[in-house]
Structures are given as C-alpha cells and as structure tokens.
PLY file of the C-alpha trace (Angstrom):
ply
format ascii 1.0
element vertex 261
property float x
property float y
property float z
element edge 260
property int vertex1
property int vertex2
end_header
0.57 12.66 3.89
-3.32 13.59 2.90
-5.28 10.67 3.67
-2.90 8.95 6.36
-4.31 9.05 9.85
-1.45 10.33 12.42
-1.65 9.99 16.18
0.26 12.70 17.70
0.18 11.08 21.20
1.75 7.77 19.75
4.18 10.06 17.88
5.50 11.71 20.98
6.19 8.57 22.52
9.75 8.92 22.03
9.70 12.71 21.64
13.22 13.15 23.14
14.41 10.80 20.46
12.76 12.86 17.43
13.21 16.01 18.89
17.16 16.01 19.09
17.86 15.81 14.66
15.34 18.90 14.75
16.96 20.33 17.32
20.33 19.50 15.57
18.91 20.87 12.73
18.03 24.52 14.16
21.24 24.75 15.62
23.39 24.55 12.51
21.22 27.77 11.11
23.42 30.93 11.75
22.19 33.88 13.61
20.82 36.34 11.44
17.56 38.75 11.36
14.52 36.67 10.08
10.66 38.55 9.47
9.59 35.69 7.82
9.68 31.61 8.40
8.06 28.39 7.03
7.77 25.57 8.69
7.10 22.74 6.23
5.77 19.39 7.58
5.20 20.73 11.17
3.48 17.95 12.53
2.53 18.86 16.33
4.09 22.41 16.41
7.05 21.66 18.52
9.72 23.00 16.19
7.60 25.86 14.98
7.21 27.39 18.71
11.25 26.49 18.92
11.73 29.30 15.93
9.58 31.71 17.72
11.26 31.48 20.54
14.89 32.25 18.27
13.37 34.56 16.38
10.41 36.19 18.01
10.26 39.43 16.08
9.41 36.89 12.64
5.83 35.61 11.24
5.97 31.59 11.57
4.04 30.03 9.40
3.56 26.10 9.61
1.33 23.78 7.11
1.10 20.13 7.58
-1.54 17.82 5.72
-2.97 16.40 8.98
-5.70 18.10 10.58
-5.10 15.65 13.32
-1.93 17.44 14.12
-2.49 20.50 13.42
-5.21 20.40 15.99
-2.65 19.28 18.34
-0.65 22.28 17.39
-3.29 24.79 17.79
-4.35 23.30 21.10
-0.67 23.00 22.72
0.74 26.15 20.98
-2.11 28.50 20.12
-1.97 31.28 18.22
2.06 31.86 18.36
2.17 30.51 14.66
0.43 30.59 11.77
-1.15 27.07 11.38
-2.16 25.90 7.56
-3.63 22.46 6.34
-1.93 21.93 3.38
0.36 19.88 1.40
4.09 20.80 0.55
4.06 19.81 -2.97
1.24 21.85 -4.08
1.65 24.88 -1.30
3.15 28.43 -2.77
4.08 30.82 -0.39
2.23 34.27 -0.66
5.71 36.39 -0.62
9.48 35.60 -0.28
11.05 34.36 2.69
13.97 34.59 5.00
14.15 30.84 6.33
12.50 27.54 5.16
13.01 24.53 7.99
11.94 21.40 7.45
12.22 18.11 9.73
11.34 14.66 8.61
9.04 15.63 6.22
10.59 15.62 2.37
10.75 12.11 2.50
7.45 11.73 2.31
7.50 13.15 -0.98
8.67 12.30 -4.63
10.63 13.89 -7.28
13.48 15.70 -5.13
14.91 17.19 -8.44
12.13 19.00 -8.77
10.73 19.81 -5.40
13.81 21.24 -3.52
14.80 23.71 -6.47
11.33 25.04 -6.01
11.57 25.10 -2.12
14.56 27.07 -2.48
13.41 29.57 -5.01
10.60 30.80 -2.26
13.92 32.29 -0.45
14.79 35.81 -0.28
18.35 36.75 -1.47
20.36 35.57 1.82
17.47 33.66 3.35
18.36 29.96 4.85
16.99 26.60 4.04
17.24 24.01 6.56
15.87 20.32 5.91
16.14 17.00 7.65
15.04 13.66 6.45
15.57 10.37 7.84
17.84 8.19 5.70
17.04 4.60 6.90
15.09 3.36 4.10
16.75 0.22 3.63
17.10 -0.44 7.56
15.39 -3.59 8.64
12.67 -1.38 10.23
11.96 -0.29 6.66
12.40 -3.68 5.04
10.71 -5.55 7.33
7.44 -3.72 7.24
7.57 -4.03 3.07
7.82 -7.63 3.37
5.24 -8.29 5.88
2.85 -6.27 3.35
3.46 -9.04 1.19
1.86 -11.52 3.26
-1.07 -13.27 1.52
-3.49 -12.30 4.25
-2.89 -8.37 3.08
-0.89 -8.22 0.16
-4.05 -7.47 -1.82
-4.95 -4.46 -0.36
-1.13 -3.11 0.39
-0.86 -2.51 -3.58
0.58 0.96 -4.41
0.68 1.88 -0.74
2.39 5.06 -0.47
5.55 4.20 1.83
8.33 6.69 2.14
10.84 7.62 -0.55
14.38 6.45 -0.50
16.52 9.57 0.50
19.55 9.75 -1.86
22.93 9.90 -0.86
24.63 13.53 0.32
26.68 14.03 -2.97
23.16 13.74 -5.16
21.39 16.39 -2.72
24.82 18.42 -3.35
23.86 18.37 -6.80
20.48 19.21 -6.88
20.83 22.03 -4.22
24.15 24.00 -5.21
23.21 25.85 -8.22
20.35 27.66 -6.31
22.51 28.36 -3.60
25.84 30.10 -2.43
26.87 28.43 0.80
25.75 24.48 1.55
26.38 22.53 4.82
25.45 18.95 4.23
26.19 16.46 6.35
24.55 12.96 8.01
24.19 11.59 11.63
23.47 8.11 13.12
22.06 8.27 16.26
21.84 5.36 18.12
18.36 5.33 20.41
18.29 3.50 23.61
14.81 2.58 23.58
12.92 0.80 26.84
9.84 -1.46 26.90
8.73 -4.81 24.64
9.19 -4.05 20.72
9.97 -0.18 21.17
10.82 -0.36 17.33
8.02 -1.59 16.55
6.12 1.29 18.36
8.50 3.99 16.86
7.17 2.71 13.55
3.98 2.60 14.16
3.54 6.34 14.75
5.27 6.98 11.37
6.80 4.84 8.62
4.01 2.04 9.49
1.10 3.98 9.54
0.20 3.83 5.61
0.25 0.50 5.51
-2.17 -0.12 8.69
-4.66 2.59 7.50
-4.96 0.06 4.47
-6.59 -2.52 6.92
-10.28 -2.17 7.68
-10.56 -2.76 11.57
-8.44 -2.92 14.65
-8.15 -6.43 14.66
-6.31 -7.00 11.42
-4.38 -3.74 12.20
-3.04 -5.38 15.12
-2.60 -9.02 13.49
-0.43 -6.90 10.93
1.47 -4.94 14.03
2.16 -8.35 15.84
3.70 -9.79 12.76
5.77 -7.00 12.19
7.37 -6.54 15.88
7.70 -10.39 15.51
10.16 -10.20 12.69
11.72 -7.01 14.22
12.81 -8.90 17.44
16.05 -10.27 15.32
17.49 -7.58 14.00
17.13 -5.55 17.42
17.54 -7.75 20.14
17.32 -6.44 23.58
20.54 -6.03 25.61
21.44 -7.45 28.51
19.82 -4.54 30.60
16.28 -4.88 29.15
16.59 -1.87 26.53
16.77 -2.03 22.57
19.09 0.05 20.85
17.89 1.64 17.16
20.38 3.39 15.25
18.50 5.85 12.96
20.48 7.59 9.75
19.91 11.29 9.18
20.74 13.62 6.54
21.08 17.37 6.82
21.65 20.38 4.33
21.66 24.04 5.22
22.18 25.96 2.66
21.95 30.14 1.95
20.44 31.39 -1.11
22.25 33.79 -3.52
22.41 37.49 -2.53
0 1
1 2
2 3
3 4
4 5
5 6
6 7
7 8
8 9
9 10
10 11
11 12
12 13
13 14
14 15
15 16
16 17
17 18
18 19
19 20
20 21
21 22
22 23
23 24
24 25
25 26
26 27
27 28
28 29
29 30
30 31
31 32
32 33
33 34
34 35
35 36
36 37
37 38
38 39
39 40
40 41
41 42
42 43
43 44
44 45
45 46
46 47
47 48
48 49
49 50
50 51
51 52
52 53
53 54
54 55
55 56
56 57
57 58
58 59
59 60
60 61
61 62
62 63
63 64
64 65
65 66
66 67
67 68
68 69
69 70
70 71
71 72
72 73
73 74
74 75
75 76
76 77
77 78
78 79
79 80
80 81
81 82
82 83
83 84
84 85
85 86
86 87
87 88
88 89
89 90
90 91
91 92
92 93
93 94
94 95
95 96
96 97
97 98
98 99
99 100
100 101
101 102
102 103
103 104
104 105
105 106
106 107
107 108
108 109
109 110
110 111
111 112
112 113
113 114
114 115
115 116
116 117
117 118
118 119
119 120
120 121
121 122
122 123
123 124
124 125
125 126
126 127
127 128
128 129
129 130
130 131
131 132
132 133
133 134
134 135
135 136
136 137
137 138
138 139
139 140
140 141
141 142
142 143
143 144
144 145
145 146
146 147
147 148
148 149
149 150
150 151
151 152
152 153
153 154
154 155
155 156
156 157
157 158
158 159
159 160
160 161
161 162
162 163
163 164
164 165
165 166
166 167
167 168
168 169
169 170
170 171
171 172
172 173
173 174
174 175
175 176
176 177
177 178
178 179
179 180
180 181
181 182
182 183
183 184
184 185
185 186
186 187
187 188
188 189
189 190
190 191
191 192
192 193
193 194
194 195
195 196
196 197
197 198
198 199
199 200
200 201
201 202
202 203
203 204
204 205
205 206
206 207
207 208
208 209
209 210
210 211
211 212
212 213
213 214
214 215
215 216
216 217
217 218
218 219
219 220
220 221
221 222
222 223
223 224
224 225
225 226
226 227
227 228
228 229
229 230
230 231
231 232
232 233
233 234
234 235
235 236
236 237
237 238
238 239
239 240
240 241
241 242
242 243
243 244
244 245
245 246
246 247
247 248
248 249
249 250
250 251
251 252
252 253
253 254
254 255
255 256
256 257
257 258
258 259
259 260
C-alpha cells in the first residue's frame, strides 16, 4: 500500500512462519522452463531470490509499493533481481511473462473480479500464475483491530482507513480465473503457528494488518496506546498455553493456474 509505513525488520520477526506459505506456494508450481518472472508485492525480497535460485536462467522482476521494503531487498539481495517501486493495480509489464508469483499481497487490493483476469492476461501461452492470500479477515485478530479503531479516542481519525479487503471463498476465485486458464489448482490451508513471547499475535499484526491503523495516529505515544488496547483484547481469544506459547490459527488461500495455449 502506497503511503503505508512498513517496517521490514518487524515483519521478519516471524520470518519462519511467514515464509512457510510462500514456500508451499512455490513448491506447487510445476518445473518448466521460465525466462521471465514477475513477483507482485515482493516485500523484502526473500521469495524473489528463491525464484532466481529455482530458475537461474530467468529474468526476475519484483515490484512493491514500499520504498522501505525495496531498500531492504536491495541491501540484502543486491542486483540479482530488478526491483521496481510500483503499485500492483497500476503496473503494466512491458512484455508477456512465463510466471507471475504473488505471496500475501493481493488482499490489499479491491475488485478482484477485474484485477485477477488482468494479471492472468500478462502471461505467455502456457505460463503460470501462483497466488497466496490470507483469508482470516473475520478472525479475532482482524475483528478486534477494527473494534479498537471505533474507540472514541481514535474513531474520528480512523474514518476510511484502508484495511485489508475480505478475500472471497475458493469457489469465487475458481469462477473468476477459470475462463482465463486451462488448469487451476486451488486450495486452503490453516496454519497453527506456535508463537513465543508476550502478546505475540498483536506483534504479528503490528507489522502487517495493524499498520494502516497505526499510521493514522500522530505520535508514538498514541500508537503505543492503540497497540496496547489491541493487545489486551487479544489475550482472551489467543491465550497463552500451559507451556507459555500462544497458538495462532491462520487461514490462507492458494491458487496455481496455467494460461491457455
């Protein structure tokens, strides 16, 4: 999201848990000769580098709207990838692509009925589209952040805040994409993350879904007050287990499609 302040280091606090669905998505892409690859919403670049490792002869382009994330990607991974600051909904690739990969990015954009066919149209005949999105919009972790935003202390500044968009059920995406692909593999997984520390679900959200809310507040003290109110309300739906860890169920939707010849 353009204008949203992302913190790459905070995002990587749960790097192992966040990278697992990204790798699960990549593992479902068939082995095929690819020379042009696009990573939509690349973040700090971890998956883009994995794409270069799997297809070493391909040109990999990675886009993200966050200059901070892209700087982290460049500083960490160098010039093995072409890094571009751009918004997914306005980006147009200069030529058709063999593979388009997007991990945990498209949930920030509306109108998937238009967006997904548009992205699929960028593929070469026989190319592949691989997408993963969180589908936990109705989970307590998201419901409670919206509830806290209604508090009188902050409500006037939270009007129109850009939250993640609800991700539809698998059948809806099958209907959207099936006319544009000849094969479509679509599935859901609920990961149960085992998290350490105090209020780990709140800290998880602080680097992602909570960012648009925190960015509406003027100073660090207000942001901290909002965060603490959010964290306190999460302790009931996400309690510590007897061994001190917190279990965080997280539902995700995956799809891998091959364009028509």
